[in-house]
C-alpha distance (Angstrom), angle and dihedral (degrees) to the residues before:
residue distance angle dihedral
X1 . . .
X2 3.75 . .
X3 3.77 130.4 .
X4 3.80 119.0 -123.3
X5 3.79 142.7 -163.7
X6 3.89 108.1 -134.3
X7 3.71 105.7 -152.6
X8 3.81 130.2 -166.1
X9 3.79 110.6 -141.0
X10 3.89 115.4 -147.9
X11 3.74 110.8 56.5
X12 3.76 92.6 10.6
X13 3.83 106.2 56.8
X14 3.71 100.0 9.7
X15 3.89 137.9 24.6
X16 3.75 107.3 -83.3
X17 3.84 103.2 -128.6
X18 3.80 95.2 161.4
X19 3.82 122.4 -85.9
X20 3.85 96.1 2.2
X21 3.74 107.4 -163.8
X22 3.84 105.7 140.2
X23 3.79 122.4 82.3
X24 3.87 87.7 -136.6
X25 3.81 89.5 59.2
X26 3.83 95.7 47.9
X27 3.69 112.2 103.2
X28 3.79 123.6 174.9
X29 3.76 117.3 -129.5
X30 3.77 114.5 -117.5
X31 3.79 111.7 -77.0
X32 3.82 94.0 1.6
X33 3.75 96.4 120.9
X34 3.77 91.9 48.7
X35 3.90 91.3 46.8
X36 3.86 89.3 53.0
X37 3.77 91.2 49.7
X38 3.79 91.5 48.3
X39 3.84 92.1 51.9
X40 3.88 91.2 47.3
X41 3.72 91.5 50.9
X42 3.72 89.4 48.6
X43 3.85 89.0 63.5
X44 3.83 100.7 -98.6
X45 3.79 122.9 130.6
X46 3.74 114.6 -132.4
X47 3.60 120.7 -127.6
X48 3.89 125.2 172.7
X49 3.86 116.8 -153.0
X50 3.78 112.4 -173.9
X51 3.80 141.2 171.8
X52 3.75 110.5 -132.4
X53 3.75 104.3 -178.0
X54 3.85 90.6 155.9
X55 3.72 84.6 86.5
X56 3.87 92.8 55.6
X57 3.78 88.3 44.2
X58 3.82 93.2 55.0
X59 3.83 92.9 -117.1
X60 3.89 92.5 122.1
X61 3.72 141.5 -18.1
X62 3.80 137.4 -104.4
X63 3.74 88.2 -104.4
X64 3.73 90.0 63.5
X65 3.74 91.0 49.5
X66 3.79 92.9 51.3
X67 3.82 92.3 46.4
X68 3.73 92.5 51.6
X69 3.83 92.4 47.8
X70 3.82 90.6 48.9
X71 3.78 89.4 54.2
X72 3.78 90.3 46.1
X73 3.81 92.3 53.6
X74 3.81 91.8 46.4
X75 3.78 94.5 47.4
X76 3.79 93.4 52.0
X77 3.80 92.3 42.3
X78 3.75 89.9 59.7
X79 3.69 85.5 62.8
X80 3.72 93.2 48.5
X81 3.84 97.3 -103.5
X82 3.84 117.0 124.3
X83 3.75 122.8 -154.4
X84 3.86 104.6 -149.4
X85 3.81 95.0 -163.3
X86 3.72 144.8 -1.3
X87 3.81 117.8 -161.3
X88 3.72 124.0 -179.4
X89 3.77 139.4 -179.1
X90 3.85 115.9 -140.5
X91 3.84 95.1 -177.8
X92 3.79 136.0 101.5
X93 3.81 131.2 175.1
X94 3.79 91.6 -128.0
X95 3.78 97.9 38.5
X96 3.77 120.5 160.7
X97 3.79 88.3 -147.1
X98 3.81 104.4 71.3
X99 3.80 94.1 -149.9
X100 3.74 90.1 63.1
X101 3.76 96.5 41.4
X102 3.79 93.8 113.4
X103 3.79 134.6 133.8
X104 3.79 93.7 -139.2
X105 3.74 139.5 173.9
X106 3.73 95.2 -128.9
X107 3.78 98.8 66.2
X108 3.86 107.0 91.3
X109 2.95 130.4 -80.6
X110 3.78 76.6 43.4
X111 3.80 112.2 91.0
X112 3.86 103.6 -149.2
X113 3.81 94.4 106.8
X114 3.70 92.6 50.0
X115 3.78 91.2 53.7
X116 3.77 92.3 43.4
X117 3.88 90.0 53.1
X118 3.83 90.5 47.8
X119 3.84 91.6 50.2
X120 3.81 95.4 45.0
X121 3.74 98.7 39.9
X122 3.74 101.1 36.9
X123 3.78 97.4 -115.4
X124 3.84 131.7 165.8
X125 3.72 105.6 -135.8
X126 3.82 93.2 -164.7
X127 3.84 91.4 60.9
X128 3.86 94.5 40.4
X129 3.77 128.0 94.4
X130 3.74 131.4 -142.4
X131 3.84 123.9 -146.4
X132 3.76 127.2 -173.7
X133 3.77 145.2 130.6
X134 3.75 98.0 -116.5
X135 3.81 132.8 55.1
X136 3.75 90.8 -120.2
X137 3.80 88.7 65.0
X138 3.81 90.0 61.3
X139 3.72 102.9 48.0
X140 3.83 89.7 108.6
X141 3.78 84.3 68.3
X142 3.80 91.9 56.1
X143 3.74 91.7 48.7
X144 3.80 101.6 48.6
X145 3.81 102.6 11.4
X146 3.81 98.1 -117.0
X147 3.77 119.4 152.0
X148 3.75 122.2 -89.5
X149 3.74 143.5 175.9
X150 3.90 125.6 -138.2
X151 3.68 107.3 -154.7
X152 3.87 129.1 -154.1
X153 3.68 140.4 34.4
X154 3.70 104.0 -58.8
X155 3.75 103.9 -68.5
X156 3.80 91.6 120.6
X157 3.81 90.3 65.3
X158 3.77 88.4 87.2
X159 3.73 91.8 72.1
X160 3.77 96.9 44.5
X161 3.81 94.3 81.7
X162 3.84 92.7 64.2
X163 3.68 98.9 41.1
X164 3.88 133.5 63.9
X165 3.87 113.3 -84.2
X166 3.73 113.6 -90.1
X167 3.78 113.4 -114.4
X168 3.72 127.6 -115.8
X169 3.80 88.5 -98.7
X170 3.75 89.1 75.7
X171 3.71 118.4 83.6
X172 3.85 135.8 -178.6
X173 3.73 124.5 -109.1
X174 3.81 129.2 174.3
X175 3.74 93.7 -129.4
X176 3.82 145.0 -20.5
X177 3.86 95.2 -80.0
X178 3.78 90.2 55.5
X179 3.75 92.3 48.9
X180 3.82 91.4 46.9
X181 3.73 92.4 52.4
X182 3.76 90.8 50.1
X183 3.76 91.3 46.3
X184 3.78 94.0 55.7
X185 3.72 91.7 42.9
X186 3.76 100.4 -119.2
X187 3.82 128.0 133.7
X188 3.79 115.3 -95.7
X189 3.74 98.8 -164.5
X190 3.73 104.3 -103.7
X191 3.77 112.9 11.5
X192 3.84 105.2 -88.6
X193 3.75 99.2 -171.2
X194 3.80 120.9 75.4
X195 3.82 119.2 -148.6
X196 3.73 139.3 -57.9
X197 3.76 113.8 -60.8
X198 3.68 108.9 -93.3
């Protein structure tokens, strides 16, 4: 079974502008494409797991999500980086669109999409790593003890109080490039990540 990097999308790979669904609004974060390439070359399969409640809120449709993800795959493939899977949750418990008003297990911090990806792609969750800018992106680490990286400058702390504590296997990193460099065990100049999440 293969090892994977489970990546959040908005705020991890691209600038989180709120309900990003148009190609014109998608802006890669600095160094994100290079970081993905580095992780891929290090032997990790790349899997994006993202909440897309904008569908449930009526801001855009699933066709928009799929079109953006097709473009994202093609854009990265041109640089030689393959995204092995993109899994998204369109639901929200208070959805405006009734069909998506579901309390599901696929909306992070739920883990259904992680388990689905592992089953469909033949992934070893114990050897995989989760990366995201919010604590909810890393609940797979709390459940099975795999490694993880919480990105950013502390904004994610607001969600820690309502979720199980993150394990010592989760570290902080300023951004995806810093996490990627640490994952592959190379030196990233001055240490970019701080300490384990308390």
